N, C-alpha and C positions, 0 to 999 in steps of 0.2 A: 939544659935541658928545657924546652919551652912546656908551658902547661898542657898544651895540646898533645904533644908527645908523651908527657907521663900519663896522662888519661888513657892514650892509646896503649901504652905500656901495661898499665893496671888492666885493663880489658882483656889484652893479650894474654897476659899471665893468668889472669882470672879463669878466662876461657878454658885454657891447657890444664891448669891446676884443681879447678873446682871439685872433680870427682874425688880427688885426693883430700881436697880440705872437708869435703861434705862428710867423707867416708871416717875421717881420723875425728871430727866434732860427733859425729853420730854414735862412735863408740862410748863417749861420756855421757850423752844426754839420750840415748837409746831412741831417738825419735827421728825419722829422716826428714820429716817436714821443718821441725826445728833447726836441725842441723843445717837445711839448706838456707833458713833464715840467717842463722849465724854467720854463714860463710857469705852471704850478702852484705851482712853487716861491716865483715871484715874489709870488704871490697870499697864500701862507702868510706871506711876509716882511712884506706890508702888513698882513695880520690881527695880526702880532706887533709891529710897529713904530708905525702910525698911531696906536692908541690912546695911546702916549705922546707920539709928535712932532706929532700933529695930521694932517689930511688934505692933501696938498701942493696948490699950486695947480693943477698939472697931473698928476692923479692918473693920467691913462691914460700919460704920457711917463715918470712914475716908475715904473710897472710895465715899460713896454718897456725902460728902461735898465738895471734891475734883473735882468730876464730876459736881456738881450744879455750884462751882464758876467758872469752866472754861465755863460753859454755860452763866453765867452772863457776861463773859469777852466778849465772842461772841457777846451777844446781844447788849452788850456796844458798839462794833466796828461797828455794823451794823446801831444803831439807837441812838438818843442823850441820854447821860447819865440820864438826869433828868426824861426823859418821862419813860425810861425803868426800873428805880429804882420805879418809881410809880406804874409800873404793877407787877412786880416779888416782890418788898418789900425789903427794906433796911435790915431786919433781915435775909433774906438768904445771903447777903453778908457777914455779920457780925457773921454767924454761926459759932461756933468754930469747929476745924476738928475731935474733938472725940465724940461729943455730937449726939446721935442718933435722927434721925427726928421724927416727931411725927406719931405714928403708924396709926392712923386714914387717916392722908394725904397720907401715903404709901399704904394702901388700895385702896383708892380712885383712886391714879394714877396707880396703877396694874388694877384696872378695865376698866380706860380709856384705857389702853395699850392693853387690851384683845379687847375690842371693834374697837379699831383703826385697829390692826393686822388683824382682822377678818372681816373688812368692805366689804360689797357686791360689790364695784367697781373693787376688785381684782377677778381673777379667783380663781377656788377653789383650785387649784395647789399652785398657789401664797400665798394663804392665809395659808395653811398647812406649806408650807416652812418657811413663815415668822413667823408663830406662834412657830415653833419648834427652830427657831432662836433667836427670842426676848424673848420668855416666858417659852421655854423649855431649854433654853442654850446650845442647841447643836451647834457644829461646822458645816460649810458647809460640809465638808467631812464625818460628822457623819450622816448628813441628805442624803447625796447623796449614802452613802452606805446603809441606812435604805430603801431607795426607788429604789435603783438599778438604778441609774441614775448618769451621769458624775458629777464630783464637778464642772466645768465649767457651766454646765446646771443650776445647782442649785444657784449657785452664780449668774448667769444673773436673774434667777428668782426672786430671793430676791431683787437685785439690782433694777429690773423694778417694781417690788411690791412697793419698798420705794419710787420711783421716781414716781409711779401713785398716790400713795396717796398724795404726794406733789402737784403733777400737778393738782388733782381734788380739792385741798384744803381742804381735810378731816379734820374736827375739831377733836383736842384731848379732847374728853370729852365722856360721858356716855349719849347716846340719851334718850328721853321720850315719851310716848306715842306710837302710832302705829309704829313709826321708830324704838323705842327700841325693839319691840316685833320681827319686820323683822331682826333687827341686832343680837339679843340674838339668833334667830333660826340659823343664820350664825355662831355664836360662838359655841354653841352646836354641830352643824354640823361638823365643823372642829376637834374639839376634839374627836368626833365620829369615824371619818375617820381615825385620827392618830391612834386610838386604834385598829379598825378593820385591818388596815394594819399589825400591830403588832401582832394581835391576830391570823390572817390567811393570811401569805404572798401571795400576788398574784403572785409572781414570785420567783425565785431564789432556793437555796437548803435547805432552812430551813423553816419549817412550821410556826413557831412561832417565832418574835422577842420581846422578853420580854422588851428590853429596851423602844421601842415605846410605849408599852402598859404602862410601869411604867410612862412615861414622859405624856401619855394621863389622866392617872389615877391622878397624881398630879396637873394638870390643872385643872380637874374636881373638884378635892378637894379645890383647891383656889378659884374657881368660887363660889362654895356653900359656902364657908366661907364669899365671898364678897356679895353675893347676898342671903342671907338666907331667903328671903320670896319667892323667886321664886321656885314653886314647880317642875316645869320641870329641872331645875338645878339640883335638889336632884334627881329626876328620873334618870338623865344622871349618876349621881354619883352611885347610886345605883346599876345600870346596868353594870358599869364598874367595879365596886368592887366585884361583884358577878361572872361577866364573868372571871375577872383575878383570882378569888380564883381556878378555874379549870386549869389554865395553866400548873403547876406542873406536872398534870396527863395526859396532852395531848399529850406528846411525851414519846418515850420508851428511853432506855439507848444510842441508836445510833441516836436518833433523828427522828425515825420514827413515824407516827401518831399512836395514839390510839384512837379507836371508843369510843364513849361514854358508850356504855355497857360494855365494857373491862376496863375502867378506875378504878384505885384503888380510891376509895373515901376517903381513910384515907390520902392520899396525898392532898386532897384538902385543900385549907387555911381557916381554921375555923375563923381566925380573920377577914379577907377579907369578908366573908359569914356574919359574925355578923356585920360588918360596912355597908354590903351592905344592910341587912335587917333594920337597924336602919335608914339609908337615905331613904329607900322605904318608911317608916312610914310618912316622910315630902314629899314625892312625890304627882304628881298630877293624872291627867287622860290622859295626853299627850302621843305621841308615845314612847318617852324615858322611861316614867314611866310603859306603858303596857309592853314593853320589859322587863324592870327589873322585874314586876310581872312574866312573864314567866321564867325569870332566877331564880326567886327565888322557883318556881315550881322545878326545878332541884336540888337548892340547898337544899331543906327540904326533897328530898327524901334518906333516908339512903341507899337503894340499887336501882338499875336500875329499878328493878321491881316493885318498890314502886312509881315510878313516875306517876303522875296525868295527864296523856296525854289528858283526857276528858277537864278538865281546861285549859290546853295549849291550846288545839284545838279552844276553846271559846274565850281566849284571843288573839288569831291569828285574829279571825273574828272581834273581836273590834279593833285590829290593822288595819286590812284592811280597817275598816271604816275610819280610821283616816287618813291612808297611802295607799291608794288604787294602789298598786304596784304589779306586777306580781311575784317579788321576794316574798314579803308578802303571797300571794296567794300560792306559792309553799311551804313555810315553813308550812303554814295552812294545806296543803295536806299532808305534813310528819306527822304533828300531829294527823290528822283524821286517816291517816294509821296506826299509832300506837295506837290509841285509839279504832277504831272500825275495823281493820284488813286491810290487803294489797288490799283487794277487794272494799273496800270504798275510799282508798286513791288514787289508780290507774286512775280511770274516771278525777279525780281533776287534776292530774299531765298531763293526755291526753289533756284536755283543755287548756293547756297552750304552748302544742308543737307549734304552729304557733306564739306565741308571739314573734315579733322582737326584743324586747329587752332581751329575753332569748335565741336568736338565738346561740351566742357563749358562752352562760354562763354553764359552766361545769357541775355546781350542777343539772341542769335539768335531763340530761341523768343518773346522778349518782344516783339521788333520783328513778327515774324510773327503773333503774338497780335493786336498793334494792328492790323495791316492786315487780317486776316481780320474782327475786329470791325468795322472801318469799312464792309467789304464785307457786313455782315449776317450773316455766318457764325460766330455767337456759341457753339454748341456746339465747333466746332474752336478757335475763340479760346480759349476757358476751358481746355481741354485745353493749348494752347501756354503759357498763364499758369502753370497748375500745374507744368508740366515747367520753365518758367523759375525758378519759387520753389524747386524741388527742387536747382536748379544753383548758386543765390547763397548765399554764406556771411554776408552782411550782412543782418541781422535787420529792419532798416528796409525795404530792397528786398523782401524774403521776404513782408513784411506786405502792401505795396503790392501785389504780384502776386498774391497770394491774394486780396486783394478784389476786383481786376480779375477772377479766375477765378471768382469767386461773383457777379459781376455789379453789384458795387458800388463799383468804382473808375470814375474818370471816363476816357472814351476821350480822349486827349489829345496823342497822339504822342509826339514824344521829350522828354527831361527838360532 
């Protein structure tokens, strides 16, 4: 194998296995920042040694063992040899370099890493960046491009997040009881936010960023595998599977948005729909599970005309009881407008026009414009679409809204 091929092999294996390596090492050093550095050191060692010795039979285990041994060396230097060996166990030091670690231990460590990276002591932005770095395997540059931020900004955000965890003494553990419920909500929120940014980018030239959706979906699947008895984890997994199934049909050949009524449903990914519906069977009654049930209504409709908007409206009412948010009320107004006609939906939207949280939310005038257009009030609708276009930072959405303002875009309800 050529040196170039070996380098590519190291990078590929490390990208896939880095979350597990960091998690396993963090269990020893109890610091995710140091654990990440040790994992990187193991990759450098592989780049130095594998061209001479060859790629080992179990490259992932080689990297894991190398990182763990360096972690033990670090612990030794900081505290007494006897005390630290009693804590981490003599077996870790003697572990042969090509023997895989116990799968159950790895899973436990991954779960600890997820809960640590998403600790509420960090800001939402810091949790997202750190999760993508440690668990998504993304580089700082990739995270910066995904969220349209500068690489130094993302790098500082990640460094500060790791420092904050160390300063606060956040334990590397899975919490229990009420603390677990609070922390799990934070974990689910981070994965949901990552997916949403990929599904409908808030700014930039692209409507959809599939890579972010894939990263979030992978994290949701990992979490569902690690916490099989948590219904809301399956609810989130179901929601993301079902939402991701429609991504291929949401944009046209040139990246332009395709509204829901115009989407070619044969392009919807049937495998993801099946996975989503299966996960929904294990879901509960929480917010993500209700949203998954809404997504399932769309997935089951063979044609746009077959969509069960009445059920969707009822589900949004249930969601509003769980999450009394103006955005949820706006979505419910859309569903009511589709189920009972625009004359039923418009008053619900008008009741939201003074909501401070929706003051700069472009979808409020966009939804109002759609309802007005369906009522034949085209001049008012055009003004609403123009206002919505001025509020969005996404170029693709702006172009679509301006075309609707000019009367050249299709009246098609939600996206």
